[in-house]
VEXROKOL-436574 format. One record per residue (C-alpha): residue in three letters; x, y, z. Coordinates in pm, 1 decimal, decimal comma. Example, Ala and Ser with C-alpha at 12.3 -4.5 7.8 and 13.67 -1.06 7.14 Angstrom:
REM residues 2
ala:1230,0:-450,0:780,0
ser:1367,0:-106,0:714,0
END
This chain:
REM residues 404
met:-1649,0:1171,8:-1071,5
lys:-1580,4:1536,6:-1006,8
gln:-1295,6:1688,9:-1197,4
arg:-1122,6:1805,9:-885,2
tyr:-1050,6:1446,1:-786,5
tyr:-849,6:1370,0:-1100,0
ser:-508,1:1426,9:-940,2
leu:-602,5:1200,1:-652,1
asp:-713,9:930,8:-895,6
val:-383,3:952,3:-1081,3
phe:-181,5:950,6:-758,8
arg:-374,6:658,9:-609,6
gly:-373,1:473,7:-941,4
ala:4,4:509,1:-973,2
thr:56,8:357,5:-629,1
val:-174,0:64,2:-708,7
ala:1,4:6,8:-1042,0
leu:339,5:-1,0:-871,3
met:204,9:-235,7:-602,5
ile:87,7:-476,4:-870,0
met:413,2:-455,7:-1062,9
val:649,6:-516,9:-771,0
asn:429,5:-797,1:-633,4
asn:428,3:-989,1:-961,4
pro:778,8:-1032,6:-1104,0
gly:862,9:-1311,7:-1341,8
thr:1083,6:-1452,7:-1067,6
trp:1167,4:-1322,0:-721,3
ala:1525,4:-1432,5:-776,8
his:1587,2:-1165,7:-1041,2
met:1454,6:-813,1:-981,8
phe:1607,9:-474,2:-1046,3
ala:1722,5:-310,0:-723,0
pro:1464,3:-23,5:-725,6
leu:1185,2:-284,1:-741,6
lys:1304,8:-456,2:-424,6
his:1227,5:-355,5:-69,3
ala:1518,4:-238,4:143,3
gly:1680,7:-529,7:323,1
trp:1608,1:-375,9:664,0
his:1697,9:-13,6:734,0
gly:1669,5:224,8:439,6
cys:1408,9:310,6:180,8
ser:1397,1:202,3:-182,9
pro:1149,9:341,6:-440,0
thr:933,9:34,0:-377,9
asp:916,9:123,6:-8,3
leu:733,7:445,0:-101,1
val:436,3:270,6:-259,3
phe:243,6:153,2:48,3
pro:281,4:474,6:252,8
phe:183,9:677,4:-53,9
phe:-136,9:476,7:-78,7
leu:-212,6:536,9:290,6
phe:-146,7:906,2:229,9
ala:-397,7:896,6:-57,4
val:-653,1:729,3:170,7
gly:-618,3:1018,9:412,8
asn:-636,3:1273,0:133,7
ala:-966,4:1127,6:16,6
met:-1094,1:1132,1:375,4
ser:-1062,2:1511,3:384,0
phe:-1351,9:1532,7:139,2
val:-1562,9:1267,9:316,1
ile:-1524,9:1349,9:686,6
pro:-1701,8:1691,5:666,0
arg:-2005,9:1523,6:509,1
leu:-2006,7:1257,2:779,4
gln:-1981,1:1524,5:1048,8
glu:-2291,2:1685,7:903,7
ala:-2471,5:1351,2:891,6
gly:-2400,0:1272,7:1256,0
asp:-2239,4:1007,8:1473,1
ala:-2468,2:720,0:1375,0
val:-2393,4:756,0:1003,6
phe:-2021,1:800,6:1070,2
trp:-1983,5:490,6:1286,2
lys:-2192,6:277,1:1053,6
lys:-1982,2:373,2:751,3
val:-1643,1:344,8:921,3
ile:-1713,6:11,2:1091,1
lys:-1860,5:-134,0:771,8
arg:-1562,2:-29,5:560,1
thr:-1310,8:-143,8:819,3
val:-1465,6:-490,3:854,5
leu:-1507,7:-534,7:478,9
ile:-1153,0:-429,6:388,4
phe:-1005,1:-643,0:666,7
ala:-1217,4:-942,0:562,1
ile:-1115,4:-899,9:197,2
gly:-751,1:-895,4:304,9
leu:-799,0:-1216,7:501,8
phe:-976,1:-1369,5:201,5
leu:-679,1:-1271,6:-15,7
asn:-442,0:-1450,9:222,2
trp:-655,3:-1765,7:223,1
ala:-764,5:-1774,3:-142,0
pro:-810,4:-1991,9:-341,1
phe:-867,7:-2214,9:-35,4
val:-712,6:-2518,5:-203,3
gln:-356,2:-2605,7:-303,3
trp:-155,7:-2880,3:-464,9
asp:36,8:-3114,2:-237,8
gly:221,7:-3337,8:-479,1
asp:-49,2:-3484,9:-700,8
thr:-325,6:-3417,7:-448,9
leu:-544,8:-3109,8:-443,2
gly:-638,1:-3039,3:-81,6
leu:-781,5:-2765,5:136,7
lys:-569,9:-2484,1:280,0
his:-629,4:-2529,6:650,6
trp:-651,5:-2243,5:898,6
val:-375,1:-2426,9:1083,7
asn:-178,4:-2695,3:900,4
pro:-263,6:-3028,5:1068,9
asn:83,1:-3161,0:985,3
asn:268,4:-2853,8:1112,0
pro:99,9:-2640,9:1379,9
glu:343,4:-2355,6:1313,4
lys:204,3:-2306,0:962,0
gly:-134,7:-2160,3:879,9
ile:-322,4:-1872,9:719,0
arg:-170,7:-1532,5:780,1
ile:-414,0:-1300,5:957,3
leu:-257,4:-963,1:881,0
gly:-148,1:-808,3:552,1
val:-161,4:-497,8:335,7
leu:-540,9:-462,0:323,0
gln:-576,3:-542,9:690,4
arg:-330,1:-264,2:771,8
ile:-520,6:-24,2:546,8
ala:-844,2:-117,6:725,7
leu:-703,8:-57,2:1075,0
ala:-520,3:263,2:983,9
tyr:-828,1:398,6:805,5
cys:-1051,3:315,3:1102,7
phe:-848,3:488,5:1373,1
ala:-748,8:782,7:1151,4
ser:-1115,8:838,8:1065,3
ile:-1208,1:847,2:1432,7
leu:-934,5:1100,4:1506,2
ala:-1026,3:1316,8:1206,0
tyr:-1396,8:1307,2:1295,3
tyr:-1359,3:1414,1:1658,0
phe:-1055,1:1642,8:1657,7
lys:-960,6:1969,6:1487,8
glu:-651,2:2005,8:1268,9
lys:-422,8:2153,8:1537,6
ala:-515,9:1879,2:1781,3
leu:-446,4:1617,7:1514,2
ile:-94,1:1753,7:1469,6
trp:-24,3:1723,1:1842,2
ile:-181,4:1377,3:1862,1
ser:24,2:1261,4:1562,0
ala:344,5:1394,9:1716,9
phe:262,2:1216,9:2043,5
ile:198,0:884,9:1863,3
leu:524,7:902,3:1670,9
leu:729,1:998,7:1978,2
ala:556,4:735,8:2191,9
tyr:620,9:468,2:1929,0
trp:989,4:565,4:1925,3
ala:1007,3:540,5:2304,3
ile:832,4:202,6:2310,7
cys:1058,6:62,4:2039,2
ala:1369,0:188,1:2218,6
phe:1283,4:74,6:2570,6
ala:1070,8:-235,5:2507,2
gly:1302,5:-376,4:2241,7
gln:1612,7:-585,8:2289,6
ala:1878,8:-392,6:2479,2
gly:2156,7:-274,2:2253,0
asp:1973,7:-344,1:1926,3
pro:1602,6:-258,8:1963,1
tyr:1545,2:-181,9:1594,3
ser:1673,5:-511,8:1455,1
leu:1473,1:-807,9:1330,5
ala:1552,3:-1004,5:1645,1
gly:1532,5:-709,0:1881,8
trp:1205,7:-542,8:1776,3
phe:947,6:-554,5:2054,0
gly:640,9:-613,4:1835,0
thr:703,7:-971,9:1725,6
pro:646,1:-1138,4:2066,5
ile:318,6:-945,1:2094,3
asp:204,2:-1062,6:1750,1
ile:295,4:-1421,6:1835,9
gln:110,3:-1401,8:2166,1
leu:-205,9:-1246,1:2022,7
leu:-219,8:-1408,1:1677,4
gly:-28,5:-1730,8:1714,5
val:289,9:-1824,2:1532,7
ala:92,7:-2015,6:1267,9
his:-74,4:-1696,7:1148,6
ile:233,4:-1474,2:1118,9
tyr:438,1:-1398,1:806,3
lys:766,0:-1589,9:786,2
gly:920,9:-1437,6:474,8
glu:1220,5:-1315,4:674,7
gly:1306,2:-1674,4:769,5
val:1160,5:-1635,1:1118,7
pro:813,6:-1541,4:1245,4
phe:793,9:-1166,6:1186,0
asp:504,6:-972,9:1036,9
pro:589,5:-649,2:851,8
glu:220,0:-558,7:883,2
gly:210,7:-650,5:1251,2
leu:-15,1:-499,9:1515,7
met:238,6:-274,6:1685,9
ser:385,2:-131,5:1365,8
thr:31,8:-45,5:1254,1
leu:24,7:232,4:1516,5
pro:239,6:482,3:1319,5
thr:49,6:405,1:997,8
ile:-249,4:577,3:1156,4
val:-43,3:895,5:1152,5
gln:37,9:837,4:785,0
val:-335,0:849,7:704,3
val:-389,4:1148,6:934,5
phe:-113,6:1339,5:753,4
gly:-286,1:1264,5:423,4
tyr:-608,4:1399,0:571,7
leu:-434,3:1715,6:692,0
ala:-278,5:1769,7:347,9
gly:-619,8:1735,9:182,1
thr:-773,9:1970,7:438,1
tyr:-497,8:2224,0:373,2
ile:-573,3:2219,6:0,8
lys:-941,9:2278,4:68,5
lys:-882,7:2551,1:326,8
gln:-684,0:2755,3:80,4
gly:-1021,1:2817,3:-79,7
gln:-893,4:2715,4:-420,8
val:-1070,9:2382,6:-470,9
asp:-1344,3:2531,6:-687,3
trp:-1128,5:2742,7:-918,0
leu:-804,0:2544,9:-902,3
trp:-947,3:2286,6:-1136,5
ser:-1102,6:2543,1:-1370,8
lys:-931,8:2599,0:-1703,9
val:-856,7:2970,2:-1662,2
pro:-783,1:3074,6:-1304,7
glu:-816,1:3447,6:-1245,0
ser:-485,7:3474,4:-1064,2
lys:-172,2:3268,2:-1017,5
glu:-115,1:3394,5:-663,6
pro:-355,5:3159,2:-479,9
his:-226,2:2838,6:-635,1
phe:129,7:2961,6:-583,2
lys:52,8:2990,5:-211,5
leu:-106,6:2645,9:-206,6
leu:167,9:2463,5:-393,0
ser:456,9:2643,5:-225,3
gly:301,8:2548,3:109,5
leu:290,2:2183,9:4,7
phe:647,1:2176,0:-123,1
val:792,2:2358,9:178,1
thr:604,3:2135,3:421,0
gly:717,6:1823,7:234,5
phe:1078,9:1942,1:235,1
ile:1070,4:2016,8:608,7
leu:931,1:1671,1:685,8
val:1202,4:1503,4:477,6
val:1476,9:1698,7:657,6
leu:1324,5:1616,7:997,4
ala:1312,0:1251,1:895,2
trp:1679,7:1251,5:802,3
ile:1769,9:1405,3:1137,9
trp:1547,0:1163,7:1329,7
ser:1689,2:868,2:1139,2
leu:2022,1:924,1:1315,0
gly:1857,9:783,0:1627,7
phe:1554,2:601,0:1486,4
pro:1644,9:457,0:1143,4
ile:1414,0:484,8:843,7
asn:1264,8:136,8:821,3
lys:949,3:18,2:646,2
lys:930,3:-326,6:803,0
ile:881,2:-187,1:1152,3
trp:736,1:139,1:1010,5
thr:952,4:372,3:1216,0
ser:847,5:728,1:1295,1
ser:1128,3:867,9:1078,6
tyr:993,2:654,2:792,8
val:648,9:812,0:841,4
leu:792,7:1164,1:816,4
tyr:1017,1:1076,9:522,0
thr:749,5:911,1:308,9
thr:485,4:1168,4:403,0
gly:717,2:1449,9:299,5
leu:783,1:1286,3:-36,0
gly:411,8:1212,8:-74,6
ile:316,6:1575,8:-12,3
met:567,5:1696,8:-269,4
thr:450,4:1433,9:-517,5
ile:83,4:1526,8:-489,0
gly:183,2:1892,5:-511,6
gly:365,3:1819,4:-835,2
met:64,6:1631,5:-970,6
ile:-169,0:1918,6:-884,6
trp:62,1:2157,9:-1065,5
phe:96,9:1951,6:-1380,7
val:-244,5:1787,7:-1403,4
glu:-479,2:2048,6:-1263,7
val:-307,8:2385,9:-1300,8
gln:-118,0:2320,4:-1623,7
gly:-385,6:2089,6:-1762,8
val:-145,3:1808,6:-1854,5
lys:-369,3:1511,8:-1930,0
asn:-223,2:1252,5:-2161,1
gly:-190,3:879,5:-2207,5
leu:21,6:841,1:-1893,0
thr:-228,9:1013,8:-1665,6
lys:-511,6:812,7:-1823,0
phe:-315,2:491,5:-1771,4
phe:-289,6:554,4:-1396,6
asp:-635,5:709,6:-1375,5
val:-815,4:384,2:-1456,2
phe:-623,8:204,0:-1179,6
gly:-737,3:473,8:-938,5
lys:-1103,2:414,2:-1023,7
asn:-1102,0:52,1:-899,6
pro:-797,1:29,2:-670,0
leu:-924,0:-228,5:-421,9
phe:-1075,5:-461,6:-681,5
ile:-773,1:-469,6:-909,4
phe:-528,0:-511,8:-620,4
val:-723,6:-813,6:-494,4
leu:-756,2:-956,8:-845,8
ser:-381,4:-922,0:-903,9
gly:-323,9:-1138,3:-598,5
val:-593,8:-1398,3:-658,6
leu:-557,7:-1449,3:-1035,3
pro:-203,0:-1597,2:-1032,9
arg:-310,3:-1843,3:-763,8
leu:-617,7:-1950,8:-958,0
val:-412,1:-1993,6:-1274,0
gly:-156,7:-2190,2:-1072,0
leu:-421,2:-2449,4:-989,0
ile:-459,6:-2537,4:-1358,1
arg:-149,8:-2748,9:-1410,1
ile:-16,2:-2830,5:-1754,8
pro:213,6:-3135,7:-1803,9
asp:565,1:-3015,0:-1884,6
gly:780,2:-3320,6:-1934,7
val:921,4:-3580,2:-1698,9
gly:1183,1:-3528,3:-1430,5
asp:1501,5:-3731,6:-1383,5
asp:1325,7:-3945,8:-1125,6
gly:1039,4:-4025,3:-1364,6
thr:782,1:-3797,0:-1203,4
val:563,6:-3575,9:-1421,5
leu:656,4:-3206,8:-1419,5
tyr:389,3:-2939,8:-1440,0
thr:364,8:-2574,7:-1531,0
asn:80,5:-2322,7:-1561,4
ala:-12,6:-2053,4:-1810,1
phe:166,3:-1767,5:-1632,5
thr:479,8:-1970,0:-1560,8
trp:483,6:-2093,3:-1920,1
phe:459,3:-1735,3:-2046,7
tyr:753,4:-1630,0:-1830,8
thr:982,0:-1923,8:-1912,2
thr:896,1:-1931,7:-2284,7
ile:850,5:-1564,3:-2375,7
cys:1010,1:-1346,9:-2107,3
lys:1304,9:-1542,1:-1969,5
pro:1481,1:-1588,6:-2308,8
leu:1494,2:-1211,9:-2373,1
pro:1851,9:-1089,8:-2426,8
gly:2035,5:-923,2:-2140,9
pro:2051,3:-996,8:-1770,2
pro:1773,1:-1214,2:-1622,4
glu:1621,3:-906,9:-1457,9
ile:1508,3:-794,7:-1805,1
gly:1282,8:-1096,5:-1853,7
ser:1147,0:-1076,7:-1500,1
phe:1068,1:-706,4:-1542,0
phe:907,0:-762,9:-1882,2
tyr:676,8:-1020,6:-1724,4
ser:578,5:-762,7:-1459,2
leu:493,6:-511,5:-1731,5
cys:286,3:-767,1:-1921,3
phe:95,7:-860,9:-1606,9
leu:40,2:-492,2:-1532,3
ala:-92,2:-442,5:-1886,1
leu:-337,0:-729,4:-1830,8
met:-463,5:-568,0:-1510,0
trp:-488,0:-231,4:-1685,3
gly:-697,4:-384,4:-1962,4
ile:-943,8:-514,4:-1703,1
cys:-954,4:-174,9:-1529,5
tyr:-1002,3:3,1:-1861,5
tyr:-1295,6:-220,9:-1949,0
leu:-1457,6:-159,1:-1611,1
asp:-1408,2:215,8:-1649,8
lys:-1565,3:211,5:-1996,4
lys:-1864,4:26,2:-1856,2
lys:-1878,5:268,7:-1558,7
ile:-1833,8:-21,9:-1319,0
tyr:-1667,8:89,4:-995,7
val:-1628,2:-161,0:-712,8
lys:-1637,7:19,8:-379,6
val:-1674,0:-73,0:-13,6
END
């Protein structure tokens, strides 16, 4: 891989690592506050992870789209459609896997729709499905429109989404869980059986309508990558001894100022359209994009300009080499391990109790650690992350990179 992509690898790898860590606590009942999503309105550190990854997707697109434009429409459409379908299908596979589950002492199939409860079934949407859709539409926009047009189109999408949320939602409280306009549309198009119910009611945080502003998130990442390239510093910026500090000062100051402006605009907009990840509000797009731009600017400064490459950058780098594979594995592996049940005593009613290797590790090794229960839960997350890193490191050593 070219040296100039190292910062992007580190940035993307860090987001994947954080995704894995927050999705795999020892117990959901005990997590440190920064590792939890905001209850509804607001933005915790964990709420930055997904939009940062979408931003990285757009950033990578800025290096790919020009080559596709040279290759022509046929090549572009073939690549984009193939990637979109594959990523979406992998996301659906992740929701369905491992296709069987324990029901008491019986191992049965996971049905598309539960025959005993028609309101339960396999969720259609999810993180990868959102990435697929956002990537698809952002690629089309980036391929056919110039940068200035993309800015106007993005502004229109964000303003239109605000207007739709405000006027199509429940009068008096359009941005609430009950009042958001997108849920009835998801239920109508997807069916209640295939919608996430983690909020206690059918509501999908990766729903169809809230996917619209995520397209802008990817487009902003593309524009940031294009800005870096257009400064004309891509070739020398990653060299060890740049001839002058003025060009990279212009590049990085532009990134930091732009990021700061977006954050301020987001704060102002949030007075009327709250920052909210679960319905992916327009103010949330500006806020997370602004922070993402400043973060990637900081990484360029430290990693590329200052040449800071140490164990921490290498740790995240290997995650960035196989982001899709390791994210999917981190979701599938606990479920596969959960199918291998180990007898763990007898309950008060005489029934046999079971555990599995991961649960045993948490309850035996992590949970007894001194301090609040969040310590043990967090330690389990770190151990699981280390396991995933070991797999990524092995793949990197063998030059095995799983791509779609």
